[in-house]
C-alpha positions in Angstrom: -5.7 -18.7 -22.1 -4.6 -19.0 -18.4 -4.5 -15.8 -16.4 -1.8 -15.1 -13.8 -1.8 -12.6 -11.0 1.6 -11.1 -10.4 2.6 -9.4 -7.2 5.4 -6.9 -7.9 8.1 -4.9 -6.2 10.0 -2.1 -7.9 12.1 1.0 -7.4 10.5 3.6 -9.4 13.5 5.9 -9.7 14.6 4.6 -13.1 11.2 4.4 -14.6 8.9 6.9 -16.3 6.0 5.5 -14.3 3.9 2.4 -14.7 2.1 2.9 -18.0 3.9 1.8 -21.2 5.3 4.7 -23.3 6.6 4.8 -26.8 10.1 6.2 -26.0 10.4 6.1 -22.2 11.3 3.2 -19.9 8.3 2.1 -17.8 7.5 -0.8 -15.5 4.7 -2.1 -17.7 7.0 -1.8 -20.6 9.9 -3.9 -19.3 7.5 -6.5 -17.9 5.7 -6.8 -21.2 9.0 -7.2 -23.0 10.2 -9.9 -20.6 7.0 -11.9 -20.8 7.0 -11.7 -24.6 10.3 -13.6 -24.6 8.9 -16.6 -22.7 5.3 -16.5 -24.0 6.3 -16.5 -27.7 4.2 -13.4 -28.5 3.4 -10.1 -26.7 1.0 -10.2 -23.7 0.0 -7.0 -22.1 0.5 -6.8 -18.4 -2.5 -4.9 -16.7 -1.7 -3.2 -13.4 -3.8 -2.4 -10.4 -2.7 1.2 -10.5 -0.7 3.5 -12.7 2.0 4.8 -10.4 3.7 8.0 -11.5 7.4 8.4 -12.5 9.6 7.9 -9.4 6.9 6.2 -7.3 7.9 2.8 -5.8 5.9 -0.4 -5.0 6.2 -3.0 -2.4 3.1 -4.9 -3.5 1.8 -3.7 -6.9 -0.5 -6.3 -8.5 -0.9 -7.1 -12.2 -2.5 -9.8 -14.3 -1.5 -11.2 -17.7 -3.0 -13.9 -20.0 -0.4 -16.4 -21.4 -0.6 -18.9 -24.2 0.0 -21.9 -22.0 -0.1 -22.9 -18.3 3.0 -22.4 -16.2 4.2 -23.6 -12.8 3.9 -20.3 -10.8 7.4 -20.8 -9.3 8.9 -21.2 -12.8 7.0 -18.3 -14.2 8.1 -16.0 -11.5 11.8 -16.9 -12.0 11.5 -16.7 -15.8 10.1 -13.2 -15.7 12.6 -12.0 -13.1 15.4 -13.3 -15.3 13.9 -11.4 -18.3 13.6 -8.0 -16.5 17.2 -7.9 -15.3 19.0 -5.5 -14.7 16.0 -3.3 -14.1 14.9 -2.8 -10.4 11.6 -4.6 -10.7 10.8 -8.1 -9.7 7.9 -10.5 -9.4 7.5 -11.5 -5.8 4.7 -14.1 -6.5 2.9 -15.5 -9.5 -0.5 -17.2 -9.1 -3.0 -18.8 -11.4 -6.3 -17.0 -11.1 -9.8 -17.3 -12.6 -10.4 -15.6 -16.0 -12.6 -12.9 -14.4 -9.9 -11.7 -12.1 -8.8 -8.1 -13.0 -5.9 -6.5 -11.2 -7.5 -3.1 -11.4 -11.3 -3.6 -11.2 -11.3 -6.5 -8.8 -9.3 -4.5 -6.2 -11.3 -3.5 -3.0 -8.6 -1.4 -1.3 -5.3 0.3 -2.1 -2.7 0.9 0.7 -0.1 3.6 0.3 2.9 4.7 2.4 4.7 8.0 2.2 8.1 8.4 3.9 9.6 11.7 5.0 13.2 11.9 6.3 13.0 14.8 8.8 16.5 15.8 9.9 19.2 18.4 9.0 21.6 16.0 7.3 20.6 14.8 3.8 19.9 11.1 3.0 22.6 8.8 1.7 21.2 5.2 1.9 17.6 6.4 1.4 18.4 8.9 -1.4 15.6 8.7 -4.0 13.4 6.8 -1.6 12.2 9.5 0.8 11.2 13.2 0.8 14.0 15.0 2.6 12.6 17.8 4.7 15.3 19.5 6.9 12.9 21.7 8.7 11.5 20.1 11.9 7.9 18.8 11.4 5.3 18.3 14.1 4.0 14.8 13.3 1.3 15.0 16.0 -0.2 18.1 14.5 -0.1 16.5 11.0 -1.9 13.4 12.4 -4.6 15.5 14.0 -5.1 17.5 10.9 -5.2 14.4 8.7 -8.4 13.3 10.4 -10.2 16.0 8.5 -9.6 14.2 5.2 -10.8 10.8 6.4 -14.3 9.9 5.1 -16.3 10.6 2.0 -15.4 13.9 0.4 -15.1 15.8 -2.8 -11.3 15.8 -3.2 -11.1 18.2 -6.1 -8.5 20.3 -4.2 -6.2 17.3 -4.0 -6.7 16.1 -7.6 -4.2 16.6 -10.4 -5.4 18.9 -13.1 -4.9 16.1 -15.6 -6.8 13.5 -13.6 -9.1 11.5 -15.9 -11.5 10.2 -13.2 -15.1 10.9 -13.8 -15.8 12.0 -10.3 -13.7 13.7 -7.6 -15.7 11.9 -4.9 -13.7 9.4 -2.9 -13.9 7.7 0.5 -10.7 7.8 2.5 -10.6 5.0 5.0 -7.3 5.8 6.7 -4.8 8.7 6.9 -2.3 8.3 9.7 0.9 10.2 10.5 3.5 8.6 12.7 7.1 9.5 13.6 9.8 6.9 14.0 13.0 8.7 15.0 14.1 10.8 12.0 11.4 9.3 9.8 7.8 10.3 9.4 5.4 7.7 7.8 2.1 8.6 6.4 -0.2 5.7 5.7 -3.5 5.9 3.8 -6.1 3.5 2.5 -9.0 3.7 0.0 -10.7 1.7 -2.6 -9.3 4.1 -5.2 -7.4 7.4 -5.3 -7.5 10.3 -7.7 -4.4 11.2 -9.7 -1.7 12.7 -7.3 -4.2 12.6 -4.4 -1.8 11.0 -1.9 1.1 13.3 -2.8 -1.2 16.4 -2.7 -2.5 15.5 0.7 1.0 14.8 2.0 2.2 18.2 0.7 -0.6 20.0 2.5 0.0 18.1 5.7 3.7 19.0 5.6 2.6 22.7 5.7 0.7 21.8 8.9 3.8 20.2 10.3 5.8 23.3 9.6 3.3 25.5 11.4 2.4 27.3 8.2 -1.1 25.9 8.1 -3.5 25.0 10.9 -6.1 22.3 10.8 -8.6 25.0 9.9 -6.5 25.9 6.8 -6.6 22.2 5.7 -10.3 22.1 6.2 -10.7 25.3 4.2 -8.6 23.8 1.4 -10.8 20.7 1.3 -14.0 22.8 1.3 -12.7 25.0 -1.5 -12.9 22.1 -4.0 -10.3 24.0 -6.0 -6.9 22.7 -7.1 -5.4 26.2 -6.5 -6.2 25.8 -2.8 -3.8 22.8 -2.4 -0.5 23.1 -0.7 2.8 22.0 -2.3 2.6 18.5 -4.0 5.0 16.1 -2.3 7.7 14.6 -4.7 7.2 11.1 -6.0 10.3 9.5 -4.5 8.7 9.1 -1.0 5.6 7.3 -2.2 5.1 3.5 -2.1 2.2 1.4 -3.2 2.2 -1.1 -0.4 -0.6 -3.5 -1.1 -3.8 -4.1 -3.0 -6.7 -6.0 -1.4 -9.1 -8.3 -3.3 
């Protein structure tokens, strides 16, 4: 059975996350249903990461095994026709070796978190940013973020329902930049714990407000205790940007 790599873009606002659910609409669910129509039988789509409800993707990656070989261009268009009117699309389809695995073959995940930092609420970006009306010091957030880069026990920034066997992760990048009214937080790692990015962003927001210092963030990391974490940032500002292989 030929295996295809799918690069996906989606607006997570209408979905109950990536992973297929019995009664809720998910990205994996609508993709699996669309592919079943053209494949002749169900074929489970396996993703590189299980994004939470409300989280978006600019470059999620998945793989699927089909009954016959397809021209990638035709396959992409056929799947996109099948998922309408849902806000998810295949950007690219590619025939890959049988040992390619969207999740386990990945070497690095890239995430972006967007904050709209102004007094007026969002209109065009509603549901796609974290609206924070209190002025944030992006420079202070960026300096504090350096504390979290490297190999650490991220238990403080790990969801209580996280199923990962170990809280140890290596964070390769965590940068905070301001672009006018927007603050962008970019982070990279081979893998992340459940809610790790949103937990780190929420704690950095406290630094930006002046409620925490860099020392407070360091103490939270050292505590290795979920109760030491700051507020968890909402899902609508988070984007899975790219997965490297």
